[in-house]
N, C-alpha and C positions, 0 to 999 in steps of 0.2 A: 578736338577733331578726332573721330573714331578712325582706327586704322582700317584700311582697305585690306580685304582678303586678297592674298596674292594668288593669281590664277597660274597654275603650272600646266604647261602643255604636257600631256602624257607622252611617254616614250614607249614605243612598241618594238619588240624584238621577235625574230623568227629564227630559231636554230636550224630549221630544216627547209629553208627556201620558200616559206609562205604557207606550208601545209599546217603548222601550228603557230598561232600568234599569241604572245604574252604581253601584258603591260608591265614594264619595269618600274617598280616602286622605288622611291627615294632611298629606302632602307636596304635596297638590294634584293628584296623578295620580288617574285614574279606572280602575276594573276593571269590564269588562262583566259583568253578572249575568245578564241575560236580554234577548232581543230577539225581538219577535213577527215572524211571517212578513210582515206588512204593512210593518214597519220595514226588514226585509231587502230586500223588493221596492222600496221607495222608494230605499234606498241603491244598489241595483243600477241603478235607472232613472237616478239622478244620475250614476253612473259611465258609463252608456251614452249621455249626451247628446252626447258628442263624435261619435257615429256619425251624426249628422244635421246638416244645414246646408250652407253653401257649401263650407267646407273638406273636409267629408266627400265631397261630390260631386266636388271637384277630386281628391281621393285615389283615389276609384273610377276616375276617368278615367285617372289615372296608372298604376293597377295593374289591368289588365283581368281578372285572376283574382278580385280583390276585387269588381269589377263583376259578374262572373258569379255569384259566391256571393250578392251582394245581389239580383240578379234572381230567383235561386231562392228566396231568403227571401221576397221580395215575392209570388211566386207562391203559395207555401204559405200566407202570411198571408192573402191574398185568398180562397183556397179555404176556409180554416177560417172566416173571417168571413162568407162568403157562406151557410155552413150554419147559423150561429147567428142 
């Protein structure tokens, strides 16, 4: 008699209250199932933190092209925010 494949119900976890959902695999790995736009934005914001602070200012001073791009970004940022 052939062995029946054992069907295992997947286990889903969400470390951020449902914004990001992973399937928990038996070996402990996780597979992304879904991620809200809010969670994606928070992830991107976390990655962009290095663009601010003393080290970022020093880097912009060292690389004038980066400073020029930063200045343009700030100009556009202020123009948009003044309209809202």
